Structure formats: C-alpha cells, structure tokens
C-alpha positions in Angstrom: 14.7 1.7 4.5 14.0 -1.9 5.3 10.2 -1.3 5.1 10.5 1.5 2.3 12.2 -1.7 0.2 9.2 -4.3 1.1 6.5 -2.0 0.4 8.2 -1.0 -2.9 7.9 -4.7 -3.7 4.3 -4.6 -4.0 4.8 -2.4 -7.5 2.6 0.6 -8.4 -0.1 1.1 -7.6 -0.2 -0.7 -4.5 3.3 1.2 -3.3 1.9 4.6 -3.9 -1.3 3.5 -2.1 0.1 2.4 0.9 2.7 5.5 1.0 -0.1 8.1 0.6 -2.2 6.5 3.1 0.2 5.3 6.0 2.7 7.8 5.3 1.1 11.0 4.2 -2.5 10.1 5.8 -4.6 10.9 3.1 -8.2 9.8 2.5 -9.2 7.2 -0.4 -10.6 10.2 -2.5 -7.6 12.2 -2.1 -5.4 8.7 -3.3 -7.9 8.4 -5.9 -7.1 11.2 -7.9 -3.5 10.9 -7.5 -3.9 7.0 -8.8 -6.9 7.6 -11.4 -8.9 5.4 -9.7 -12.3 5.7 -7.7 -12.3 6.0 -4.1 -13.6 2.2 -3.5 -10.9 0.8 -6.0 -8.6 2.6 -3.8 -9.9 0.9 -0.6 -10.3 -2.5 -2.4 -6.1 -2.4 -3.5 -5.3 -1.0 0.1 -6.4 -3.9 1.7 -5.2 -6.4 -0.7 -1.8 -4.8 -0.8 -1.5 -4.9 3.3 -2.2 -8.7 2.9 0.8 -8.7 0.5 3.0 -6.9 2.6 2.1 -9.1 5.3 3.6 -12.5 3.4 6.5 -9.9 2.3 7.3 -9.3 5.7 6.7 -13.1 7.1 9.3 -14.4 4.4 11.8 -12.0 5.9 10.6 -13.6 9.6 9.0 -10.0 10.4 5.8 -10.9 12.1 2.8 -8.5 12.2 
C-alpha cells in the first residue's frame, strides 16, 4: 500500500493517469477519454507526474 499512498499524493488527474497507464496498461487515447483531456495532454501530465512521484519517493528514501 506504500506505493499507492505515494501515488495518491499526486492528486487528480495525475493519480488516475498513472494508475490507468501502469496498472491497467491503457493507452494515452484511452486515458484521455477517462480524464477528459487530449492524448497529448495525458502524455505530458504523465511525464510530469512521474517526476513528481520520483521526488516524493526520494523524500521517503526510495531511490528509482
């Protein structure tokens, strides 16, 4: 549950994008319909969310 808790800290829609992409293996087009964004915006948010998640994990002394 630790990782899910840290992903939850990202807030919406980043949480949904990360879960849909890496847990459910959905494409940016599929996720875009779920979060009402363009596929390009989903890809951009996903990249930024991963950077934020990395920083959150590093604060917990988890290195990626």
